[in-house]
C-alpha positions in Angstrom: 13.3 -51.2 151.1 16.5 -51.2 153.1 16.5 -49.1 156.2 19.0 -46.1 156.4 20.9 -48.1 159.1 21.2 -51.0 156.8 22.5 -48.9 153.9 25.0 -47.3 156.3 26.1 -50.7 157.5 26.6 -51.9 153.9 28.6 -48.8 153.1 30.8 -49.2 156.2 31.5 -52.9 155.4 32.3 -52.0 151.8 34.8 -49.3 152.7 36.4 -51.0 155.7 36.8 -54.3 153.8 39.0 -52.6 151.2 41.1 -50.1 153.2 44.6 -51.2 153.9 47.8 -49.6 155.2 51.2 -50.7 153.9 54.2 -49.6 156.0 57.6 -49.6 154.4 61.0 -49.1 156.0 63.2 -50.0 159.0 61.3 -52.0 161.5 58.1 -52.0 159.4 56.2 -54.9 157.9 57.7 -54.3 154.4 61.4 -53.8 153.9 61.2 -52.4 150.3 58.9 -50.2 148.2 58.7 -53.1 145.7 56.8 -55.2 148.3 53.8 -52.9 148.1 51.1 -54.3 145.8 50.9 -51.1 143.7 48.9 -52.9 141.0 46.0 -53.8 143.4 45.7 -50.7 145.7 42.0 -49.9 146.4 40.2 -46.7 147.5 41.2 -45.6 150.9 44.5 -47.5 150.9 47.6 -45.7 152.3 51.2 -46.5 151.7 53.6 -45.1 154.4 57.2 -45.0 153.3 59.5 -44.4 156.4 62.7 -42.4 156.1 66.0 -44.4 156.5 69.7 -43.4 156.4 70.2 -44.7 152.8 68.0 -43.8 149.8 65.5 -46.2 148.4 66.5 -47.0 144.9 63.2 -48.0 143.5 60.6 -46.7 141.0 57.0 -47.5 140.4 53.7 -46.5 138.7 50.4 -45.5 140.2 47.8 -46.8 137.7 44.9 -47.1 140.1 42.1 -44.9 141.5 40.7 -43.8 144.8 37.5 -41.9 145.3 36.7 -38.4 146.6 35.7 -39.9 149.9 38.6 -42.4 150.0 41.7 -41.3 148.0 44.7 -43.5 147.7 47.6 -41.9 149.5 51.3 -42.4 149.3 53.0 -40.6 152.2 56.5 -40.3 153.3 57.2 -40.5 157.1 60.1 -38.3 158.2 62.7 -39.5 160.7 63.2 -37.9 164.1 65.3 -35.1 162.5 62.5 -34.3 160.0 64.3 -35.8 157.0 61.9 -37.2 154.3 62.4 -40.6 152.8 64.7 -40.3 149.8 63.7 -42.1 146.6 66.6 -42.1 144.2 66.0 -42.9 140.5 69.5 -43.7 139.6 70.1 -47.4 139.7 66.5 -48.0 140.8 64.6 -51.2 140.2 60.8 -51.9 139.8 58.5 -54.5 141.3 58.2 -57.3 138.7 54.4 -57.3 138.9 54.4 -53.8 137.4 54.7 -53.2 133.7 54.3 -49.6 132.5 55.4 -47.6 129.5 57.5 -44.5 129.5 59.4 -45.8 132.5 62.4 -43.9 131.3 60.5 -40.6 131.9 60.3 -40.6 135.7 60.9 -42.1 139.1 57.3 -42.0 140.3 54.8 -42.2 137.4 51.1 -41.7 137.4 49.1 -43.3 134.6 50.0 -45.4 131.6 50.5 -49.1 132.4 49.9 -52.6 131.2 50.0 -54.0 134.7 47.8 -52.8 136.3 45.5 -52.6 133.4 45.5 -49.1 131.8 42.9 -46.8 133.2 42.5 -43.1 134.1 44.0 -42.8 137.6 42.0 -40.5 139.9 41.9 -39.3 143.5 45.5 -39.9 144.4 47.7 -38.1 147.0 51.5 -38.2 146.9 53.1 -36.4 149.8 56.3 -36.0 151.8 58.6 -37.8 149.5 62.1 -36.7 148.5 62.4 -37.7 144.8 65.8 -37.2 143.2 68.1 -38.1 140.3 66.0 -39.4 137.5 69.3 -39.7 135.7 71.6 -42.4 134.5 70.7 -46.1 134.6 67.9 -48.1 136.1 66.5 -51.6 135.7 63.0 -51.9 134.2 60.8 -54.2 132.2 63.4 -54.4 129.5 66.3 -54.9 131.8 69.1 -52.4 132.0 67.8 -49.0 130.7 68.6 -45.3 130.9 66.5 -42.3 131.7 65.8 -39.8 129.0 67.1 -36.2 129.3 63.6 -35.0 130.1 62.9 -37.6 132.8 61.2 -36.2 135.8 61.3 -36.9 139.5 57.5 -37.1 139.4 55.8 -37.7 136.0 52.0 -37.6 135.6 51.2 -39.0 132.2 47.5 -38.8 132.9 45.3 -38.6 135.9 42.4 -36.7 137.5 42.0 -35.1 141.0 45.7 -35.5 141.9 47.4 -33.8 144.9 51.2 -33.4 145.1 52.0 -32.1 148.5 55.1 -31.5 150.7 57.6 -33.3 148.4 61.1 -32.4 147.4 61.7 -32.8 143.7 65.3 -32.3 142.6 68.3 -33.2 140.4 66.3 -34.5 137.5 65.7 -33.3 133.9 62.3 -32.0 135.1 61.3 -31.8 138.7 57.6 -32.2 137.9 56.2 -33.1 134.5 52.5 -33.3 133.8 51.2 -34.3 130.4 48.0 -32.9 128.9 45.6 -35.8 129.6 45.6 -34.7 133.2 43.1 -32.6 135.0 42.3 -31.0 138.4 45.8 -31.0 139.9 46.9 -29.4 143.2 50.6 -28.8 143.7 51.3 -27.4 147.2 54.1 -27.0 149.7 56.7 -28.7 147.6 60.3 -27.7 147.1 61.6 -27.9 143.5 65.2 -27.2 143.0 68.3 -28.2 141.0 66.5 -29.6 138.0 67.3 -29.2 134.3 70.2 -30.1 132.1 73.3 -28.1 131.6 73.2 -26.1 128.4 69.6 -27.0 127.6 66.6 -24.7 127.5 64.0 -27.6 127.3 63.9 -28.9 130.9 62.6 -27.0 133.9 61.9 -27.2 137.6 58.2 -27.7 136.6 56.8 -28.3 133.2 53.0 -28.9 133.2 50.0 -29.0 130.9 46.7 -29.9 132.6 43.1 -28.9 132.5 42.8 -27.1 135.9 46.0 -26.7 138.0 46.7 -24.8 141.2 50.2 -24.1 142.5 50.3 -22.8 146.1 52.8 -22.4 148.9 55.6 -24.0 146.9 59.3 -23.1 147.0 60.9 -23.0 143.6 64.7 -22.7 144.0 67.3 -22.2 141.3 67.8 -24.8 138.6 71.1 -26.8 138.4 74.3 -25.0 137.5 74.5 -24.2 133.8 70.9 -25.2 133.3 69.0 -22.9 131.0 65.4 -23.9 131.5 62.6 -21.9 133.1 61.6 -22.3 136.7 57.8 -22.9 136.2 56.7 -23.5 132.6 53.0 -24.1 132.2 50.7 -24.9 129.2 47.6 -25.5 131.2 44.0 -24.2 131.1 42.5 -22.9 134.3 45.9 -22.1 135.8 46.1 -20.5 139.3 49.6 -19.7 140.6 49.4 -18.2 144.1 51.4 -17.7 147.3 54.7 -19.3 145.9 58.4 -18.4 146.3 60.0 -18.5 142.9 63.7 -17.8 142.6 65.8 -17.9 139.4 65.5 -19.7 136.1 65.7 -18.4 132.6 62.4 -16.9 133.5 60.5 -17.3 136.7 57.2 -17.9 134.8 56.8 -19.1 131.2 53.1 -19.4 130.6 52.4 -20.4 127.0 50.0 -22.2 124.8 48.6 -25.7 125.2 49.2 -28.4 122.5 45.9 -30.0 123.4 42.7 -29.1 121.5 40.7 -30.2 124.5 42.4 -27.8 126.9 42.3 -24.9 124.4 38.6 -25.4 123.9 37.8 -25.3 127.6 36.5 -21.9 128.7 39.0 -21.7 131.5 41.9 -21.5 129.0 41.3 -17.8 128.4 42.3 -16.6 131.8 45.4 -17.2 133.9 45.7 -16.0 137.5 49.0 -15.2 139.2 48.8 -13.6 142.7 50.4 -13.4 146.1 53.8 -14.7 144.9 57.4 -13.7 145.6 59.4 -13.6 142.4 63.2 -13.2 142.7 65.4 -12.4 139.7 69.0 -13.0 140.6 72.0 -11.2 139.2 73.5 -13.1 136.2 70.3 -15.2 135.7 69.2 -16.1 132.1 66.6 -13.9 130.4 66.1 -10.4 131.8 62.3 -11.0 131.5 60.6 -12.2 134.7 57.5 -13.5 133.0 56.6 -14.6 129.5 52.9 -14.9 128.6 51.1 -16.1 125.5 52.7 -18.8 123.4 55.9 -20.0 121.8 54.9 -22.4 118.9 54.4 -19.7 116.3 50.6 -20.3 115.9 49.2 -17.2 117.5 45.6 -18.3 117.4 46.4 -21.0 120.0 48.0 -18.6 122.5 46.6 -17.7 125.9 44.9 -14.3 125.9 44.4 -12.8 129.4 46.8 -12.7 132.4 45.6 -11.4 135.8 48.7 -10.5 137.8 48.2 -8.9 141.2 49.5 -8.6 144.8 52.9 -10.1 143.9 56.3 -8.9 145.1 59.2 -8.9 142.6 62.8 -8.2 143.5 65.6 -8.1 140.9 69.2 -8.0 141.9 70.4 -7.8 138.3 73.2 -5.3 137.6 71.8 -4.7 134.1 68.2 -4.2 133.1 65.1 -6.1 134.2 61.8 -6.4 132.2 58.7 -7.4 134.1 57.0 -9.3 131.3 56.9 -10.2 127.6 53.5 -10.6 126.0 53.9 -12.7 122.9 51.6 -10.7 120.5 49.2 -7.8 120.5 46.4 -10.3 121.2 47.6 -10.8 124.8 46.4 -8.5 127.7 47.9 -8.4 131.1 46.0 -6.8 134.0 48.7 -5.7 136.4 47.5 -4.4 139.8 48.8 -3.9 143.3 52.3 -5.4 142.8 55.6 -4.3 144.4 58.6 -4.0 142.1 62.1 -3.3 143.3 65.5 -3.5 141.5 68.6 -3.6 143.7 72.1 -3.4 142.5 71.4 -0.9 139.6 70.5 2.7 139.3 68.7 4.8 136.8 66.0 3.4 134.5 66.7 -0.3 135.1 63.1 -1.5 135.2 60.8 -1.8 132.1 57.2 -2.9 132.3 57.0 -4.8 129.0 59.1 -6.1 126.1 57.1 -4.6 123.2 53.8 -6.3 122.2 50.4 -6.7 123.9 48.2 -4.6 126.1 49.4 -4.0 129.7 46.8 -2.3 131.9 48.3 -1.3 135.3 47.4 0.5 138.4 48.0 0.6 142.2 51.6 -0.8 141.8 54.8 0.3 143.5 57.7 0.8 141.1 61.3 1.8 141.5 61.7 5.5 140.7 62.3 6.0 137.0 60.8 2.9 135.5 60.1 2.9 131.8 57.6 1.4 129.5 60.1 -0.7 127.5 63.8 -0.8 126.7 62.9 -1.4 123.0 60.2 -0.2 120.7 56.6 -0.4 122.0 54.4 -2.1 119.5 51.5 -2.7 121.9 49.7 -0.5 124.4 50.3 0.5 128.0 47.3 1.9 129.9 47.4 3.3 133.4 44.1 2.3 135.1 44.8 3.8 138.5 47.6 5.8 140.1 50.9 3.9 140.5 53.4 4.8 143.3 57.2 5.4 142.7 59.9 5.4 145.2 63.2 3.9 146.4 62.0 2.4 149.7 59.0 0.1 149.7 59.2 -0.3 153.5 60.0 -4.0 153.8 60.8 -5.3 157.2 64.2 -6.6 156.1 65.1 -6.3 152.4 68.6 -7.9 152.8 67.1 -10.8 154.7 64.3 -11.2 152.2 61.5 -10.5 154.7 59.0 -8.7 152.5 56.4 -8.1 155.2 55.6 -4.4 155.5 56.7 -1.9 158.2 54.1 0.2 159.8 55.6 3.2 157.9 55.5 1.4 154.5 54.0 3.5 151.6 52.5 0.2 150.3 50.0 0.1 153.1 46.4 0.9 152.1 47.5 1.7 148.5 46.3 -1.3 146.6 43.5 -1.2 144.1 40.9 -3.8 143.4 41.8 -6.3 140.6 39.5 -6.5 137.6 36.0 -8.0 138.0 37.2 -11.3 136.5 39.4 -11.8 139.6 37.0 -10.4 142.2 36.3 -13.8 143.7 40.0 -14.5 144.3 40.4 -12.8 147.7 44.0 -12.4 148.8 43.6 -13.8 152.3 46.8 -15.9 152.5 50.5 -15.2 152.0 53.6 -17.3 151.6 55.5 -18.3 154.8 59.2 -19.0 154.6 59.4 -21.7 153.7 56.5 -23.7 152.3 54.1 -22.5 154.9 50.7 -20.7 154.7 50.2 -17.5 156.6 46.6 -16.1 156.9 46.4 -12.5 155.7 43.9 -10.0 157.0 41.6 -8.7 154.3 41.3 -4.9 154.5 39.9 -2.2 152.2 41.9 -0.7 150.7 44.4 -3.5 150.9 48.2 -3.4 150.9 50.4 -3.6 147.8 52.5 -6.7 147.3 52.5 -10.3 148.5 52.3 -9.5 152.2 49.7 -7.8 154.3 48.9 -7.9 158.0 48.7 -11.3 159.6 45.2 -12.5 160.4 46.2 -14.8 163.3 47.0 -18.5 163.4 45.0 -20.9 161.3 45.3 -24.6 160.6 43.4 -24.3 157.3 44.8 -23.7 153.8 43.0 -22.3 150.8 40.7 -24.6 148.8 42.2 -25.1 145.4 38.7 -25.3 144.0 38.2 -21.6 144.4 40.4 -20.9 141.4 39.3 -19.5 138.0 36.0 -17.6 138.3 33.5 -17.0 135.6 33.1 -13.3 135.2 31.0 -13.4 132.0 31.9 -12.8 128.4 35.0 -10.8 127.4 36.2 -12.2 124.2 36.9 -15.6 122.7 37.4 -18.5 125.0 35.2 -17.7 128.0 35.9 -19.1 131.4 33.3 -20.8 133.4 34.6 -24.4 134.1 32.6 -25.7 137.0 34.4 -25.7 140.3 34.8 -29.3 141.4 37.3 -28.7 144.2 40.4 -29.6 142.2 43.1 -31.4 144.1 41.3 -30.6 147.4 38.7 -33.2 146.4 41.5 -35.7 146.3 42.0 -35.0 150.0 38.4 -35.8 150.8 37.1 -32.2 150.6 33.9 -33.3 148.7 32.8 -35.9 151.3 30.7 -33.7 153.6 27.8 -34.1 155.9 27.0 -36.5 158.8 27.1 -39.6 156.7 30.5 -38.7 155.5 31.7 -38.1 159.0 30.4 -41.4 160.3 31.9 -43.3 157.4 35.3 -41.6 157.9 35.3 -42.3 161.6 34.4 -45.9 161.0 36.9 -46.1 158.2 39.7 -45.0 160.6 38.6 -47.3 163.4 38.2 -50.4 161.4 41.1 -50.1 159.0 42.6 -53.3 157.8 46.4 -53.3 158.5 48.8 -54.9 156.1 51.0 -56.1 158.9 
């Protein structure tokens, strides 16, 4: 029987024999992205793309897999001024050794290829890349080609345990597009802006459909001029949207049904969690509704059912009316607690809670004085579960400067109520830092209303995306309870714990095989 030391040696040799680092850019071993052997990357490999004065005009597919202990990482290296490497899709070319379908759908694509052989990609990290202009022409496997209108800066056709971190995704049909064969996705600290197509409602800054997805610490800017899509449109199961800054769009959030039977059958599909976000509704933006929840395909039986919406800050600067949310049918229920709502630029009853349908249960919120239930005809139900505050001054540090931290005199302090039991494990102990940063938030009881509480001091940690949708027990059809497998954090090595893991990782770093 092999000794523990022998087993460890074999593991070390296996890992270190495969790990490689490929450096691309000025003064590096590889001059172009196309020189990277994308089709043969192995667990633990890292591709470092260095910024340069001119964009890289190249596109590629990731059709390979890492492991939880040794993910495959594609990382941009900024220049001295902090600029990320720019990857431009327009007029891009592809390495001839790659052959993948749907190349007209994105600049960087994950999953779906002939070379490398088709597989389910897993444990991949894509970070610190500036991906722009999946528009116009490119050269692909069939020669001169053109992107489709719905092409994305980053397109995940299928994949598991994928992390998208610190990227800029802009000026494409969709900034981020994720198809429904994907699962356990973490999207954090990215900037999505200027995407969509003028006059079209079908393309968005993000359009995603996965089984298990967490958005955190992202900045969603306005779409392109004249573009009519939503900011974040999601059809996923097990969705957690927390600590983001979301500005503009036809709606800030459009959370509708999945087209996948697999996703709809999963227990996590029943419950969607949105908390700790800043949602900005600009004057003159598209729909006056900030959130749409339920579905849009007309088959009500497929719609999502329960939305948990708490500790968000919503500011509207519309000069007409603003509606917080539209629930698609009376089968939808929204649990709305401890949020701060303010409408600037209008007076009177300019804020409504709901469009018409569904059940909205609310308590512990701060509203502009004189809010109303609906501007139309209420066909659903509104239930006040705890006292809500009304006023004109929420006590933000600097409303004009969009600093929504709370003054010591703020009436929002100590006025929050606990969210429903189904969300009890989702402790609000972080908040969004301008921009794309994570601020620790002190947990207090009672807590503060809105997306900002008191700072908890400096920290280098960030939330574990695996702490998402909890199972609070039965409450109707489609019960949550999907096992927590660390989501995208697993792709960053979060599941590789213990002394053996530490030793392996140290050896892995010390004995890395360099491509140059």
